C-alpha positions in Angstrom: -18.8 17.6 -33.5 -18.8 19.2 -30.0 -21.9 19.1 -27.8 -23.1 20.1 -24.3 -25.2 17.0 -23.6 -23.2 16.0 -20.6 -23.6 19.4 -19.0 -27.3 19.6 -19.8 -27.9 16.1 -18.4 -25.9 16.9 -15.2 -27.8 20.1 -14.8 -31.0 18.0 -14.6 -29.4 15.5 -12.2 -30.1 12.7 -14.7 -27.9 9.6 -15.2 -26.9 8.5 -18.7 -29.3 5.6 -18.3 -32.2 7.9 -17.5 -31.5 10.1 -20.4 -31.2 7.1 -22.6 -34.6 5.9 -21.4 -36.1 9.3 -22.2 -34.7 9.3 -25.7 -35.3 5.6 -26.3 -31.7 4.8 -27.0 -29.0 2.8 -25.2 -26.9 4.2 -22.4 -23.9 3.4 -24.6 -25.3 5.8 -27.2 -25.5 8.6 -24.6 -21.9 7.9 -23.6 -20.7 7.9 -27.2 -22.6 11.2 -27.8 -21.1 12.8 -24.7 -17.6 11.8 -25.5 -17.8 12.8 -29.2 -17.5 9.3 -30.6 -20.9 9.5 -32.2 -22.9 12.2 -34.0 -26.6 11.8 -33.7 -29.0 11.3 -36.5 -31.1 14.3 -37.3 -34.3 12.9 -35.6 -32.2 12.1 -32.5 -30.7 15.6 -32.5 -34.2 17.1 -32.7 -35.4 14.9 -29.8 -32.4 15.9 -27.7 -33.1 19.6 -28.4 -36.8 19.3 -27.7 -36.1 17.4 -24.4 -33.8 20.2 -23.1 -35.8 23.0 -24.6 -32.9 24.2 -26.7 -32.2 24.6 -30.4 -29.9 22.1 -32.1 -27.4 24.9 -32.6 -27.3 25.6 -28.9 -26.4 21.9 -28.2 -24.3 20.9 -31.1 -21.4 22.9 -32.7 -19.1 21.6 -35.5 -15.5 21.1 -34.7 -13.3 24.0 -35.8 -11.5 21.9 -38.4 -14.8 20.9 -40.1 -16.3 24.3 -40.0 
């Protein structure tokens, strides 16, 4: 799954650690999300979308081969 979390975080001027604190997850989780090694749970995806005032679909897009 592709996402724009790194871009959204950078636009806010936030570190991975700060975003992790806001979402109550580890910095390693944020890194794994940004590099595509981890797909979030639905509750976490909703929390991310709410934090950035975006829809889930605006942040997360399926990879072409899985669409």
